[in-house]
C-alpha positions as CSV (number, residue, x, y, z in Angstrom):
1,M,89.4,119.1,205.7
2,P,86.2,119.3,208.1
3,H,84.5,115.8,209.3
4,G,82.2,115.0,206.8
5,L,83.3,116.4,203.7
6,T,82.8,114.3,200.8
7,S,86.0,113.5,199.8
8,L,87.2,114.4,196.3
9,N,91.0,113.0,195.3
10,A,93.4,114.3,193.0
11,E,92.3,112.2,189.9
12,D,88.9,113.1,190.3
13,I,89.1,116.8,189.9
14,E,91.5,115.8,186.8
15,K,89.1,114.4,185.2
16,V,86.2,117.5,186.2
17,A,89.2,119.9,184.7
18,H,89.4,117.4,181.7
19,L,85.5,117.9,180.7
20,A,85.8,121.5,182.1
21,R,88.9,122.1,179.4
22,L,90.9,123.6,182.7
23,G,94.3,123.5,183.2
24,L,95.3,123.0,187.0
25,S,97.9,124.0,188.9
26,G,98.8,121.3,191.9
27,P,97.6,124.3,194.1
28,E,94.4,124.9,192.2
29,R,94.0,121.4,191.9
30,D,93.4,121.4,196.1
31,A,92.2,124.4,196.3
32,Y,88.9,123.1,193.8
33,A,89.3,119.8,195.6
34,Q,88.0,121.4,199.0
35,D,85.4,123.5,197.0
36,L,83.9,120.8,195.4
37,S,84.0,118.6,198.6
38,R,82.3,121.9,200.6
39,I,79.5,122.0,197.8
40,L,78.9,118.2,197.7
41,D,78.8,118.2,201.4
42,L,75.8,120.9,201.5
43,V,74.1,118.6,198.6
44,S,74.1,116.1,200.9
45,Q,73.0,118.0,203.5
46,M,69.7,119.3,201.5
47,N,69.1,116.0,201.0
48,A,69.0,114.8,204.4
49,V,66.3,117.5,205.1
50,P,62.9,115.4,205.0
51,T,60.5,116.9,202.8
52,D,58.0,114.1,203.2
53,G,54.1,115.9,202.9
54,V,56.0,119.0,200.7
55,E,54.7,119.1,197.3
56,P,57.0,119.5,194.6
57,M,57.3,122.8,193.0
58,T,57.8,123.3,188.6
59,H,58.7,127.0,189.4
60,P,58.8,129.4,192.6
61,D,56.1,131.4,191.2
62,E,53.8,128.8,192.3
63,A,54.4,129.7,195.9
64,G,52.9,133.1,194.7
65,L,54.5,136.6,194.2
66,R,54.1,139.4,196.7
67,L,53.4,142.4,195.3
68,R,53.6,146.2,196.5
69,D,50.5,148.5,196.8
70,D,50.0,150.5,193.5
71,A,49.9,153.5,194.8
72,V,50.7,157.0,193.6
73,G,53.5,158.5,195.3
74,N,56.5,160.9,195.0
75,E,54.6,163.0,192.1
76,I,56.4,165.0,189.9
77,D,55.9,169.2,190.1
78,R,55.4,169.5,186.3
79,D,55.8,173.3,186.5
80,R,58.3,173.5,188.1
81,L,60.4,170.9,185.9
82,L,59.1,173.0,182.7
83,A,60.2,176.5,184.1
84,V,63.5,175.3,183.7
85,A,62.9,173.8,180.0
86,P,64.4,176.8,177.4
87,K,60.7,176.4,175.4
88,T,57.2,175.4,176.6
89,R,54.0,175.3,175.3
90,D,50.7,173.8,176.7
91,G,53.0,171.7,179.2
92,L,55.0,170.3,176.7
93,Y,58.9,170.8,175.6
94,L,59.2,172.3,173.1
95,V,62.6,171.2,170.8
96,P,64.0,172.2,167.2
97,K,63.9,170.3,164.3
98,V,67.2,167.8,164.0
99,I,65.7,166.2,160.7
100,E,64.8,168.0,157.5
């Protein structure tokens, strides 16, 4: 395991597996120990980042949304689309009645 990782032992992994109702084999337990240790190390790294002066947010949308311009683009050629329809009238598709 790389230096600086929070080391989890087999007993810790067994407790977590029991709470999650997981049955783990020896190799799976070792893999989970490494994965969870890496996650805990990442959390430690994030906790070490100085956040003085950073105002807490209750929701990410508070940062503001980046909206695109509401501009017309790729207009549909209605006449071309109506030309391939079996029946049309006054710019609308005509379809057979299906409910009696």
